[in-house]
RONU-554765 format. One line per 10 residues: number of its first residue (from 1); their letters; for each residue x, y, z of C-alpha. Coordinates in steps of 0.05 Angstrom, whole numbers. Each point is the difference from the previous one (the first is absolute). Example, Ala and Ser with C-alpha at 12.3 -4.5 7.8 and 13.67 -1.06 7.14 Angstrom:
2
1	AS	246:-90:156 ~ 27:69:-13
//
This chain:
668
1	MKRSIFLICL	2153:2751:3451 ~ -65:14:-37 ~ 40:22:-62 ~ 39:-66:2 ~ -64:-41:4 ~ -29:40:-58 ~ 61:-13:-43 ~ -1:-75:16 ~ -74:-4:-18 ~ 12:38:-64
11	LVVVFNATAQ	56:-48:-21 ~ -45:-59:14 ~ -55:30:-44 ~ 49:14:-56 ~ 30:-70:4 ~ -68:-34:-1 ~ -22:43:-59 ~ 61:-18:-41 ~ 13:-72:22 ~ -6:-51:-55
21	KVYDICIYGG	-51:-55:10 ~ 33:-68:-3 ~ -44:-55:-29 ~ 12:-72:18 ~ -4:-21:-73 ~ 3:41:-64 ~ -22:-35:-64 ~ 19:30:-67 ~ -44:-19:-58 ~ -75:-10:2
31	TSAGVIAAYT	3:-62:-44 ~ -39:-63:18 ~ 60:-20:44 ~ 1:69:32 ~ -73:0:19 ~ 3:-70:30 ~ 64:17:37 ~ -31:64:29 ~ -63:-37:21 ~ 40:-55:33
41	AKKQGKTVLL	46:46:39 ~ -58:44:24 ~ -39:-62:22 ~ 61:-18:42 ~ -8:65:38 ~ 56:40:-33 ~ -1:71:-24 ~ 3:-3:-76 ~ 6:48:-58 ~ -13:-24:-71
51	IEPGNRLGGL	30:45:-53 ~ -27:-4:-71 ~ 36:43:-53 ~ -63:2:-42 ~ -73:5:20 ~ -24:-71:-8 ~ 9:-61:44 ~ 11:-72:-22 ~ 53:8:-55 ~ -12:-49:-57
61	SSGGLGYTDI	-54:-37:37 ~ -45:62:-5 ~ 34:25:-63 ~ -27:-49:-51 ~ 30:-67:18 ~ -66:-34:14 ~ 17:-67:-32 ~ 43:-23:57 ~ 65:-38:-12 ~ -13:-54:51
71	GNKYAVTGLG	50:-56:-13 ~ -29:-44:54 ~ -52:21:52 ~ 37:-40:53 ~ 54:54:-1 ~ -49:57:16 ~ -10:3:75 ~ -20:48:56 ~ -22:69:-21 ~ 18:-17:-71
81	IDFYRRLGKH	-56:-50:-6 ~ -44:45:43 ~ 3:53:-54 ~ -28:-48:-52 ~ -52:-24:49 ~ -23:71:10 ~ -5:9:-75 ~ -39:-65:-3 ~ -50:27:51 ~ -11:60:-45
91	YGQFESWIFE	-15:-44:-59 ~ -40:-52:39 ~ 54:-53:-3 ~ 46:-35:50 ~ 61:31:-35 ~ 8:44:-60 ~ 66:2:-38 ~ -27:42:-57 ~ -27:69:17 ~ -10:72:-20
101	PSVAEKTFHQ	52:53:19 ~ -49:43:38 ~ -24:-59:42 ~ 72:-17:18 ~ 14:72:20 ~ -61:2:45 ~ 24:-65:32 ~ 68:28:16 ~ -34:61:31 ~ -39:-49:44
111	YIREANVEVL	65:-23:31 ~ 22:72:12 ~ -65:19:33 ~ -4:-63:43 ~ 69:11:29 ~ -5:76:-1 ~ 66:6:-37 ~ 29:69:-11 ~ 14:10:-74 ~ 42:56:-31
121	YQHRIVSASK	-15:7:-74 ~ 39:34:-56 ~ 66:3:38 ~ 62:-32:-29 ~ 67:-14:30 ~ 59:47:-10 ~ 51:-28:48 ~ 12:-44:61 ~ 40:19:62 ~ 38:-55:36
131	EGTQIRSIIL	39:-7:64 ~ 46:-59:-10 ~ -43:-55:-29 ~ -66:30:25 ~ -46:43:-42 ~ -22:56:46 ~ -43:41:-48 ~ -18:11:-72 ~ -15:65:-37 ~ -60:3:-45
141	ENVTVSPVTN	-21:51:-51 ~ -73:21:-7 ~ -17:-4:-74 ~ -67:36:7 ~ 28:69:14 ~ 46:48:-37 ~ 52:14:20 ~ 10:-70:27 ~ 4:-6:76 ~ 37:-52:40
151	KTISARVFID	-23:-42:59 ~ 43:-41:47 ~ -26:-68:26 ~ 34:-37:56 ~ -12:-73:19 ~ 30:-58:37 ~ -7:-49:-57 ~ -12:13:-74 ~ -32:-45:-52 ~ 11:14:-75
161	CSYEGDLMAR	-61:-26:-37 ~ 10:40:-63 ~ 8:-34:-68 ~ 64:41:-12 ~ 36:-10:67 ~ 10:75:9 ~ 7:-1:76 ~ 47:-59:-4 ~ 45:36:-50 ~ 2:66:38
171	AGVSYIVGRE	18:-38:63 ~ 64:-24:-34 ~ -21:-73:-6 ~ 32:-41:-55 ~ -43:-18:-60 ~ 3:-21:-72 ~ -38:22:-63 ~ -4:-48:-59 ~ 20:-72:-9 ~ 57:-38:31
181	AGSIYNESFN	41:-46:-45 ~ -25:-71:8 ~ 69:-20:26 ~ -6:43:63 ~ -52:-43:35 ~ 5:-60:-47 ~ -66:16:-33 ~ -21:-24:-69 ~ -55:51:-11 ~ 34:64:21
191	GVQVQPSKTP	35:50:-46 ~ -10:7:-75 ~ -53:-48:-27 ~ -30:-8:-70 ~ -61:-44:-8 ~ -10:-37:-66 ~ -60:17:-44 ~ -56:-50:5 ~ -54:-23:-49 ~ -55:13:15
201	QRGNQIPDGV	20:63:37 ~ 11:-11:75 ~ 36:43:50 ~ 29:69:-11 ~ 47:-8:-59 ~ -7:31:-69 ~ -13:-53:-53 ~ 55:-14:-50 ~ 2:42:-62 ~ -22:68:26
211	DPYKIPGDPS	42:53:-35 ~ 32:52:46 ~ 10:57:-50 ~ -43:60:-17 ~ 2:-21:-72 ~ -2:-76:1 ~ 65:-30:-24 ~ 37:67:1 ~ 47:8:60 ~ 18:70:-23
221	SGLLWGISDT	-71:23:14 ~ 12:-9:75 ~ -32:-43:53 ~ -73:4:20 ~ -16:36:64 ~ 16:-40:63 ~ 54:-44:-31 ~ 71:7:28 ~ 62:-5:-44 ~ 35:-36:58
231	VLAPIGSGDN	36:-65:-16 ~ -27:-59:40 ~ 44:-14:61 ~ 17:-72:20 ~ -58:-40:28 ~ 2:1:76 ~ 42:63:4 ~ -20:55:49 ~ -18:72:-13 ~ -40:59:29
241	HVQAYNFRIC	-60:-12:-45 ~ -68:1:34 ~ -59:-43:-20 ~ -54:39:-36 ~ -55:40:34 ~ -71:14:-24 ~ -68:16:30 ~ -52:-51:20 ~ -56:31:-40 ~ -72:4:24
251	LTNDPANRIP	-50:9:-57 ~ -75:-12:-4 ~ -48:-20:-55 ~ -61:26:38 ~ -26:57:-44 ~ -28:37:60 ~ 68:0:34 ~ 46:6:-60 ~ 44:58:-23 ~ 26:-10:-71
261	ITKPPGYDSS	74:-12:-12 ~ 27:59:-38 ~ 69:21:-26 ~ 45:18:58 ~ 43:63:-3 ~ 60:-8:-46 ~ -29:-63:-32 ~ 49:-29:-51 ~ -24:-62:-37 ~ 72:-17:-21
271	RYEILPRYIA	13:-24:71 ~ -46:-59:-14 ~ 27:-17:-70 ~ 25:-67:24 ~ -71:-22:20 ~ -30:-10:-70 ~ 63:-38:-21 ~ -4:-41:64 ~ -73:-17:-12 ~ 14:-21:-71
281	RLTVQDDIRE	47:-54:26 ~ -49:-28:51 ~ -36:-66:-11 ~ -64:32:24 ~ -6:72:-24 ~ -69:21:22 ~ 1:-12:76 ~ 11:59:47 ~ 31:-48:50 ~ 60:-10:-45
291	ILKFDLMPNH	21:72:15 ~ -33:18:66 ~ -10:-44:61 ~ -73:17:6 ~ -27:-24:68 ~ -71:15:20 ~ -17:31:67 ~ -68:8:35 ~ -50:51:-27 ~ 23:-1:-73
301	KTDINNGGGF	71:22:14 ~ 70:-25:-17 ~ 69:-10:26 ~ 42:4:-64 ~ 72:-22:6 ~ 56:-9:-50 ~ -13:-60:-44 ~ 46:-22:-56 ~ 62:27:-33 ~ -28:70:-14
311	STDMIGMNWA	-49:25:51 ~ -6:49:58 ~ 71:-10:27 ~ 42:60:-20 ~ 62:-42:-8 ~ 67:33:14 ~ -28:68:19 ~ 3:-6:76 ~ 73:-13:16 ~ 10:69:30
321	YPDGDYATRA	-61:-6:46 ~ 26:-36:62 ~ 56:49:15 ~ -31:59:-34 ~ -20:64:36 ~ -73:16:7 ~ -2:42:-64 ~ 31:-57:-40 ~ -49:-50:28 ~ -59:45:-14
331	RIQKEHELYN	23:7:-72 ~ 9:-75:-8 ~ -69:-14:30 ~ -33:50:-46 ~ 35:-30:-60 ~ -26:-69:20 ~ -71:27:9 ~ 0:33:-68 ~ 30:-62:-33 ~ -54:-44:30
341	KGLLYFIGHD	-57:48:-18 ~ 29:7:-70 ~ 3:-75:-8 ~ -73:-7:18 ~ -19:53:-50 ~ 45:-31:-54 ~ -32:-68:9 ~ -69:29:-7 ~ 12:46:-59 ~ 59:-19:-44
351	PRIPAPIRHF	-26:-33:-64 ~ 57:-50:0 ~ -27:-32:63 ~ -48:-58:-18 ~ -72:23:1 ~ -23:-49:54 ~ 52:28:48 ~ -16:72:-17 ~ -74:-10:9 ~ 10:-36:66
361	MLDWGYPKDE	46:55:26 ~ -51:55:-17 ~ -50:-32:48 ~ 45:19:58 ~ 16:66:34 ~ 25:31:64 ~ -48:-11:59 ~ -34:63:28 ~ -1:-29:70 ~ 74:-17:6
371	YTDNGHWSPQ	59:47:16 ~ -48:59:-1 ~ 55:47:26 ~ 50:-21:-53 ~ -36:4:-66 ~ -27:-72:7 ~ 71:-27:-8 ~ 40:-36:54 ~ 50:44:36 ~ 41:-62:16
381	MYVREARRMI	48:-24:-54 ~ 18:-74:4 ~ 69:6:29 ~ 16:-74:-4 ~ 70:7:28 ~ 44:58:20 ~ 54:-3:54 ~ 12:-65:37 ~ 35:1:67 ~ 63:-40:12
391	GEYVMTQANC	-15:-20:71 ~ 18:-53:51 ~ -24:-55:-47 ~ -13:1:-75 ~ -58:-43:-26 ~ 20:-35:-64 ~ -24:-50:-52 ~ 21:-56:46 ~ -51:24:51 ~ -55:5:-52
401	QSKVVVNDGI	13:-72:-23 ~ 4:-25:73 ~ 72:-23:-10 ~ 16:44:60 ~ -54:8:53 ~ 10:52:55 ~ -23:-13:71 ~ -16:73:16 ~ -58:8:-48 ~ -50:54:18
411	GMAAYGMDSH	-42:-6:-63 ~ -4:-42:-63 ~ 2:10:-75 ~ -23:-48:-54 ~ -6:38:-66 ~ 45:-20:-57 ~ 66:36:-13 ~ -26:55:-45 ~ 40:54:-34 ~ -28:44:-55
421	NTQRLVINGM	43:22:-58 ~ 54:53:11 ~ 18:20:-71 ~ -21:-7:-73 ~ 57:-8:-51 ~ 20:-31:-66 ~ 22:-73:-1 ~ 16:-33:-66 ~ -33:57:-37 ~ -66:-8:38
431	VKNEGDVEEG	-35:37:57 ~ 9:-38:65 ~ -15:12:73 ~ 50:-15:55 ~ -10:-13:74 ~ -63:-41:3 ~ -1:-59:49 ~ -62:-40:19 ~ 20:-60:42 ~ -58:-28:40
441	GLSPYPISYR	-14:-64:36 ~ 25:24:68 ~ -25:-27:66 ~ -12:50:56 ~ 66:18:32 ~ 19:42:61 ~ 30:70:-5 ~ 56:13:50 ~ -9:53:53 ~ 72:20:-13
451	SLVPKRTQCT	-19:22:-70 ~ -43:55:31 ~ 57:31:41 ~ 62:38:-22 ~ 69:-22:18 ~ 12:14:73 ~ 58:46:-15 ~ -44:45:-43 ~ -66:10:36 ~ -31:-32:62
461	NLLVPVCLSA	-70:30:4 ~ -26:-8:-71 ~ -42:-56:-32 ~ -11:-6:-75 ~ -56:-48:-19 ~ -11:24:-72 ~ 70:16:-29 ~ 26:-59:40 ~ 66:-35:-8 ~ -7:-46:-60
471	SHISYGSIRM	33:-14:-66 ~ -36:25:-62 ~ -29:-67:-20 ~ -22:-20:70 ~ -32:69:9 ~ -40:-17:-62 ~ -34:-54:41 ~ -6:38:65 ~ -24:67:-28 ~ -75:-14:5
481	EPVFMVLGQS	-50:43:36 ~ -27:-55:47 ~ 72:-15:21 ~ 15:73:12 ~ -59:3:48 ~ 23:-62:37 ~ 71:29:6 ~ -27:68:21 ~ -36:-32:59 ~ 63:-40:19
491	AALAAVQAIN	43:62:-4 ~ -47:39:45 ~ -1:-55:53 ~ 76:-3:-3 ~ 3:75:10 ~ -46:-5:60 ~ 43:-55:30 ~ 64:40:-11 ~ -31:59:37 ~ -27:-41:57
501	KKTDVQSVDV	66:-37:11 ~ 42:62:-14 ~ 41:-36:-52 ~ 19:9:-72 ~ -41:-31:-56 ~ 55:-51:-16 ~ -7:-29:71 ~ -75:-11:-2 ~ -20:-69:26 ~ -26:-30:-65
511	AQLQQQLRTD	-28:-62:35 ~ -43:46:43 ~ -21:39:-62 ~ -19:-65:-36 ~ -41:-21:60 ~ -36:66:2 ~ -18:-6:-74 ~ -29:-69:13 ~ -40:15:63 ~ -24:71:-17
521	PLSNGTQPEI	-1:1:-76 ~ -44:62:-5 ~ 40:38:52 ~ -63:19:38 ~ -8:-57:49 ~ -56:-36:-37 ~ -4:-76:-1 ~ 42:-29:-57 ~ -27:-46:-53 ~ 18:-74:0
531	LVDNTDSSRI	33:-27:-62 ~ 14:-74:-14 ~ 39:-12:-64 ~ 9:-69:-30 ~ 75:7:16 ~ -15:1:75 ~ 12:-74:12 ~ -18:5:74 ~ -69:27:-17 ~ -22:-43:-58
541	KVNGRWSVKK	-16:-74:-7 ~ 3:-32:-69 ~ -41:-61:-17 ~ 13:-36:-65 ~ 46:18:-57 ~ 12:74:-15 ~ 53:33:-42 ~ 36:65:15 ~ 0:53:-55 ~ 34:68:1
551	GGTYGPDALY	-19:64:-35 ~ -65:38:-3 ~ -19:-21:70 ~ -8:35:67 ~ 68:-7:31 ~ 56:-44:-27 ~ -44:-56:-25 ~ -65:-38:6 ~ -24:-72:4 ~ -36:-29:-61
561	ASVQDQPRSV	-41:-63:-7 ~ -28:-22:-67 ~ -19:-74:8 ~ -68:-18:29 ~ 5:-75:10 ~ 12:6:75 ~ -17:50:54 ~ 49:58:6 ~ -1:57:49 ~ 41:54:33
571	TFTPAVAKAG	-19:24:69 ~ 21:69:25 ~ 1:9:75 ~ 7:73:21 ~ 27:19:68 ~ -56:44:26 ~ 28:44:55 ~ -66:31:20 ~ -69:-30:-5 ~ -47:40:-42
581	EYTIYTYVLP	-33:12:-67 ~ 43:-9:-62 ~ -13:3:-74 ~ 37:-57:-33 ~ 29:8:-70 ~ 36:-48:-46 ~ 45:19:-57 ~ -28:-25:-66 ~ 39:-7:-66 ~ -52:-3:-56
591	KISKASAVTN	50:8:-57 ~ 35:-67:9 ~ -2:-52:-55 ~ -57:-51:2 ~ -27:29:65 ~ -59:-33:33 ~ -65:38:-10 ~ -15:-7:75 ~ 42:-7:63 ~ -29:-28:64
601	WEIFDGKNKK	20:29:68 ~ -18:-24:70 ~ 0:47:59 ~ 4:-26:71 ~ -13:55:51 ~ 20:-44:60 ~ -69:-29:7 ~ -34:-8:-67 ~ 20:-13:-72 ~ -28:32:-62
611	EITIRLADVI	16:-10:-74 ~ 8:58:-47 ~ 8:-4:-76 ~ 37:52:-41 ~ -19:5:-73 ~ 60:22:-40 ~ -44:38:-49 ~ -19:47:57 ~ 72:20:15 ~ 21:64:-37
621	VNGQTNGEWV	74:17:0 ~ 18:73:-11 ~ 69:31:-9 ~ 69:-30:-4 ~ -14:-64:39 ~ -21:-71:-12 ~ -43:-8:62 ~ -52:31:46 ~ -21:-9:72 ~ -69:-32:2
631	SLGTWQLPAG	-43:3:63 ~ -21:-65:33 ~ -46:38:48 ~ 4:29:69 ~ 9:-47:60 ~ 3:2:75 ~ 66:-35:16 ~ 29:-23:66 ~ 70:16:23 ~ 54:-51:-14
641	DKATVTVTNK	6:-49:-57 ~ -68:-32:1 ~ -28:33:-64 ~ 20:-28:-68 ~ -9:17:-73 ~ 5:-58:-49 ~ 0:-3:-75 ~ -19:-67:-33 ~ -7:-29:-69 ~ -72:-18:12
651	NANGTIVADA	-41:12:-63 ~ 61:28:-35 ~ 5:-8:-76 ~ 70:27:-9 ~ 60:28:37 ~ -11:29:70 ~ 48:44:39 ~ 18:7:73 ~ 37:66:7 ~ -16:43:61
661	VLLVPVKK	-54:15:51 ~ -11:68:33 ~ -40:16:63 ~ -20:73:7 ~ -27:22:68 ~ -68:33:-6 ~ 3:71:26 ~ -55:16:50
//
């Protein structure tokens, strides 16, 4: 009897020692979406593991993309806007949409610490094990040891937040790489596209007249590096070409923090031979901004992006990346790094580059205080697009243009349909780029929950908020870091609901999810802000004649008044759920034509009125936006709809705008 009891106890000990821990939610990819998803899920009381194949959190948002692609701030909600508010606090502002890589990385680590999220670094996926349509576990390889060791992770729900969609692919979910033909989804901007040259130079095309041959005019000498001998396919036709990658480059001109730009290993100036010919055809030949999108960051730093027809995009050299093995990807990333470093050196040192550009470039170098563990260069290549899931619903150009509006939106996008070039080839004897699309003017539009989930027949416990289900051209609008954070939060809440209700992700109650995003936008139980947009007809009262104008506003449009011969006003009446102290902000658009130098506001706190004047000259707009939130002060407000915020044309000497009012609860 004693022997039997001993054997049973021994078996229990062995079983407990070898049993695999099952997490509620496993998130693959420590991108901005991954961090936000992990924070959200953990705040909802779930056991969470965040897996990052590298050793840095935040993806592009901490990897150099500090000049945020906003589109429209109205589309950035929940923890997405919270991230930019946290950055604003660091810089002494309400929000900050331009920021240093190291500051962003520290901010992402704040989320991890606050929620006590378990993070597994430098482990990358090898395979996924499924039972029917359920992923039961994934196998990871530890890249820090040799020989490589494997680790198995089990979870109830998985979220793929990688830029490449590696978990999705290994789970057998359908996806596409490249561009659909325009005819598939009736899209006019998908597939092969060639933009005309413009004078003066605008966009990302090569000007007319740039010779493609090593010896100008001699085809027998061969093509310059980077030019394909492919014949241009029909406009709108599909292929597996991937829009170009680069790095978002952080440099500094602070001598105390600057490391000189030197020749990278294997430097070959012939790779940049097109550049002097390109510059010679430009209308303005001595401006660095004609070849590099040179955006300034705080503390004498930059976020340099591709700018123009020959720049940091390594066009046509990334097609093998999305489906490539890890060695192939590492090779491609290193090639892109060396190409970008070589370009910076070429611009600063080649005598054929105009002297003003060379001298400007030599003032800049790599920052000593950024990427200190990676040679002061970002470890995150700008993977603009890789795999895209083919899920329950495919977002298309029609969604971007609001011709089709889904009712299961769990986040919004608003950036223009943006595709970088995919190849450089010869057209009519000249160097030309192919693939560029820049179609803006979009109003904020909802992203379908169904575009985050695979087809039910393929996988029922996986969400994909980054490599989501979208056509190439619609993905060009959706693929922005603020949107990824919003979708990461939504995906995490959906995963929590699926676990709580013991259902598959396709059966999540989207109405409940939408309600949760509205009532608990920070996923931590704090009191939500109160927004009143001019489009909320039940919460505004218009007096006098105002016109509606779209574009460059907060939300779809704004109200404009430009005539002063009679009183005009717009009153915003917020629904205050809880009495308390609130800071009131209004959205100001200082860049509009013939704007009034002053705008008069009247605050009624339920008992007393007070007038406040905003001087337009005091409003500074930073980043890719036309407007800023401006504080109207902090007020004690009663519950209900007694308090009002009114803009008038009193003392105005030009156009005034009524756009949006925001009430932010003051934290005690």
